[in-house]
N, C-alpha and C positions, 0 to 999 in steps of 0.2 A: 656422701655420694658413694657409689659402688666402684670398686676398682679391683683388678686382678694383680696379685703381687707374688713375686718369687720369694718364698720364706725359707727355703733350704736349697742346696745345690745338688739335688737329686735327680734332675731331669724333669720331664713334663709333669710328673706327679707332685713336684715341689711348688706348684702354683696354687694359690687359694684366692677365691673372691673374698674381699674384706670391705668393711665400711670405713672410709677415710675422710678426712676434712677436705672440702672443695678448695681448689687452688685460688689464690688471689693473684691476678696478673701483675707482673712487675712492668716497670717502664718499657715501652716498646713491644709488649706482648699482646697477643690476641687471645680472648677467652672463647673457646669453642665448645658448644654442646655436641658431643660425639654421637654419630649415628652408626658408624661402622669402623672396625679396626682391622688392618691387614696383619697377618701373622707370617713370619719369615723364619728361614733356617737359622739366622743369627739369634732369634729369640730362643730357639732350642738350645743352642750353644751357651747363651747366657744362663739358662736354667740349669746347666751342668757346671758353670764356672769355667767354661772353655773359651769364651769369647775374649778378645783383647781388652774390651772395656768391662770392668768388673765393679759395679756399683755396690755399696754397702747394703746388706740385707736388713729389713725387707725392702724390695723396690718394685714399683709398678713397671711392668715390661711393656714392650710394644713401641715401634718406631713410626708407624704411619696410620693415618685416620682420615675420615671424612665426616663432615657435619655442617653445623650452622653457626655462624658468628653470633656470639652473645654481646661481647664488647670488643672494640677495636681502639688502638691508640690514636691520639690526635695526629693528623698528617697522613695517616694510612689511607690507601685507596679502597680499603674494606669497610663495610658498614654492618651493623646489627642485622641479621636475617640473611646475609649472603651465604650461598652454598660454597663450601670450600673443601679442598683436600689439604693435608698438612703433614710435615715431616718433623715431629718434635725430637726424633732420635732415640728417646726413651720416654716412658710414662704414658703411652698412647692408650693403654688398655684400661680405660676409665670412662666414666659418664661425662666428665668435664675435664678439659685439659687447657692449660695455659702454654701458648707457643709463641716463640719470637716471630714478629711479623714477617720477616724475610723468608720464613719457612712455611708460610701459609699461602695457598695458591687458589685462584678462582676456579670453580668447577662448573663447566658448561651445563645448561639445563638438561640437555639430553643425556648426560652422564649420571648414572645413579650413584647414590652414596655407596653402595656395595662395590661398584666398579671404581669409584673414586679412591676408596681405601686400598685398592689394589695397585694403584698407579705409582706413587712417589718413589719408592725404593727401586723396583724393577724397571720401570720405564725411564727414569732418569739415569739409571745405570746403563740401560740399553742405548740411550742417546749418547752418553759419554763414550761408550765402547765403539759404536758405529761411526759416529761423526768426528769425534775428537782423536781417539786412539787408532782407529782403523782408517780414517779418511775415506769412508765408503763413497763410491761413485755409482750413479745409475747404470745399470747394465752389468754390474759385477755379480759374482756368484758367492754366496755366504753359506758355509756349513756351520749348523748350530747343534752342538752337543746338548743333551738334556732338553730336547726341543718340546717336550710336553710339560716341563716344569715352569715355575713362576718366571725365572729370568729367561729361560729358553723361549717360552711363548711370547714374552715382551720383545725380545731381540728379533724373533721371526716376524712378528707383526710390524715392527718399525722398519726393519730391513725391506720387507715387501712394500710398505708405504713409500719408502724412499726409491723404489724402482729397481731393487736388486732381485736376483733369483735366489730363492731360499731352499736349501736342502736340510732337513731336519734328521738328526740322529736320535733313535728311540730304542727302548729295550723290548717292546712288545707291539703287536699290531694294534691293540687298543689305544696305546699311547700315540701310535702313528696317526690315528684318526683325530686325536686331540691336536696334535702338531699341525696337521693339514687344516683343520678348522681355524687354527690360529694364524695361518698365513703361509705356512710352508708349501712350496710348490711340489716338492717331492720329499719322500721320507725313505730312510734306510735304517736297517737294524744294526745295533752297535756291534754285534759279534762279527759282522762281515762288512763294515762300513767302508773300508778302504777300497775293496774291490768294487763295491757298488758305486762309490763316488767316481772311480776311474771310468766305469762304464757310462754313467750319466753325463760325464763331462768329456766323453770320447778321448780320454787320456790327458786332457788339458789341465785338470786339477782345478781347484777353487781359489778365489782371490783372498778370501778371508775365512778363517776358522774361529768360532767363538766358543770357548770351553770353560763352562762353570763347574765341570765334573772332575777333571784331572784323572789321576790313576793311570792304568796301563794302556790307555788308548792314545797317549800323548805322542809317541813316536809315529804311529800311523796317521795321526793328524798332520804332523810335519810332512810326511810323505804324500799327503793328499793335496798340499799346496801347489799352485802354479808358481812359475818364476816370479819373484818380487812379491810373493804372497805374505800374509801376516797371520800368525796365530795369536789370538787375544786371550790371555790368561785372567779369568774372572774369579775363580774359586776352586774348591777342592771337595765337592759334595761326596765324591767317592771315598774320601778320607785320606788317600795317599797323595803326597806331593811328588810329582814326577820331576826327574832331572833330564837335562838335554845335553848331548854331546855336540859341542859348538861346531864341529866340522860339518855337521848336517846343515847348518845355516849357510855355509859357504857354497855347498854343492849347487843350490838353486837360488842363491841370493834371497833367502827368506828371513823374516823377522819373527821373533817371539816378543810379544808386547804385554807388559803388565797393565792391568786395569784396576786402579784403586780410586774408585769414584768418590767415596766418602772423604778420604784424606785430601783429595784435590779440591772438591767442591766446597767443603765446609770451611775452609780457610780463605775463601774468596767471597766477600759479601756481595749479595745480589746474583751470584752465579746460578743457583738453583732456580730462581725466578726466571732468569733468561732462558734456561733449559726448558722450563715449563711453558713459557710463551711460544717456543718453537714447536712444542708438541701440540698446543691448543688447535691449530687447524686440522690436524689429524684426528683429534678427539671429536671435533665438531662434525667432521665428515664421516665418522664411524669407522675409519681405517684402524684406529686404535680402540679395542674393546677388550679389556682384560678377561682371560679365561678364569672363571671361578668354579672350582669343583664342589665346594660346599660352603654353606653359611650355617653358623652355629650361634647360639646365644652367648652373651658375654660370660656367663658362669661356666661355659663348656670350654674354657681356654685350655685346660689341661688335655682334653681330647684333641683339640686342634693341634697342639704341640706334639702329641703322641703320633698323630697321623703323619705329620711332617717327618718326625724322627724315624718312623718305620717305613718311610718312602711310599705311602699310600696315596700321595696327593698328586694330582695333575693341575697345572695352573696354580691358583691360590686358594687358601682357606680364609674366610672372612668371619669375624665375630660381629654380630649386630647388637647394638645396645638398645 
């Protein structure tokens, strides 16, 4: 079968399509014929040897996919022919993938394979961020940094579906259109977001800030919070890891909250499926519909990684098999 592997740690150019042996499913695994693969920022980091998980070279990259069940283990609620999304964690960028059954999720008929491949990482992260770490309630206001990116659009869509007011922070007017299409009720430009948020909330501030970007906007994010507000730290796409003077937390009784979805979820059997089941009604209603900026063939994986690395992407890039 065809797979795309990282063969050197030189970044996006270090991935190559190769012919490899089809996997044999182990006990408890589902064999999936892959239709689409989601590409993410951690894949870029892995191609550079900068991610915390460092497999031996060469390895097939990719953490999420959608496709059709070929084989399912006895006792599973999945059957051959079922449409599914899956989160193998690694090895998704191939024509056939064996995945532990607990990481394979039913895909509604109205959700395409391309959309399905964009769901697991970002939308399960959004669920954990908003419902578990933020304790989001209907009617609250959420400020989302990087609101045109993969995580940002997922958070904006889910927050809106849960009844929150969503303000998206973006770098350009073109990205503002993407964020609004994804569910943001208002958008503000990153260079002046603090003043814009103050005006939009009439000085009250926001209840939740979701930040997958990091960098020098962190302090103004804290200043944008209402009393008892929470700043959710997801990642550092800007490259710089900010620090906080803890006296700022005292002034308005605010919290800085870490969001480590993978480390929490993967150690709890059945947790991801429980998250997925809570997302299913929103998928069926159409409230959750991933923003996909480009679909490319599997052999163009290096180009997909390059676009993410050079910040040319809004929403997600998907590889079609």
